[in-house]
KOLROBA-42303 format. One record per residue: y, x, z of N, C-alpha, C in turn. Coordinates in steps of 0.2 Angstrom, whole numbers, plus 5000, padded with zeros to 4 digits. Atoms other than C-alpha are relative to their C-alpha. Layout:
KOLROBA-42303
YXZYXZYXZ ...
end
This chain:
KOLROBA-42303
500350065002508449805085499749995007 500050054992508149695101499150025000 500750005001506149705104499949954997 500050065000506149505104500049994992 499650035006507149495087499550044994 500349965005505749645079499349944999 500850045001504249545083500249934998 499950085005505049375077500150014994 500149975005505149465063499450024993 500549995002503749535059499449934999 500450064998502949365065500149974993 499850045005504149275051499350034994 500449975006503349395039499550015000 500849994996501549395043499749904999 500350045003501649215041500349964992 499850035006502249185024499450074995 500649925004501049375019499349935002 500950044996499449285027499749974993 500350035002499249145017500350014995 499850005004500049195003499250064997 500449955002498749335003499049944999 500350045001497349195005500049964995 500150045003497749094994499950034990 500249965006497749234979499249994998 500850035003495749184981499649954995 500250075000495749004977500650014992 499750045007497048984963499750064994 500349975005496549004945500650074998 499449965004497449174936500249964994 499650035002498549124925500549964999 499650055002499548984929500350025005 499450014998501148964935499750015009 500049974994500648954952499650045004 500149934997499649124954500450054998 499449975001501149184947500649995008 499550014993502149124962499650045004 500249984992500949174976499950064996 500149935004500849344966500850035006 499449974999502849364968500249965007 500150014992502749274986499950065004 500549954994501449394993500550095000 499849965000502449544985500850005004 499449984995504049504993500149985008 500150014993503549465010499950065001 500149904997502649665009500650014999 499249974998504449715004500349995007 499650014993505149615021499650035006 500249964993503749675032500250084999 499949904998504149865027500850015002 499249984996506049845031499849965004 500149984994505749785046499350025004 500549924999504249925050500550045000 499849955002505550025042500850015007 499450014997507149965052500050005010 500250014991505949935070499950095000 499649924999505750135070500550025000 499349954998507350185065500549995006 499450024992508150095079499650025005 500549944992506550175091500750055003 500149955000507250325089500950045001 
end
């Protein structure tokens, strides 16, 4: 994976991960918005983990 592509993918993942993490502080529990925020946080976390894994595997 090219370094620029890896950086762009990581930034895209952080663009989704960080705001959803902040939103968890303000969204009331038990609402649909909370569930969507948790799902978004989980999926973006998986995406970031996949990007980091792909970059590390390509470095070898």
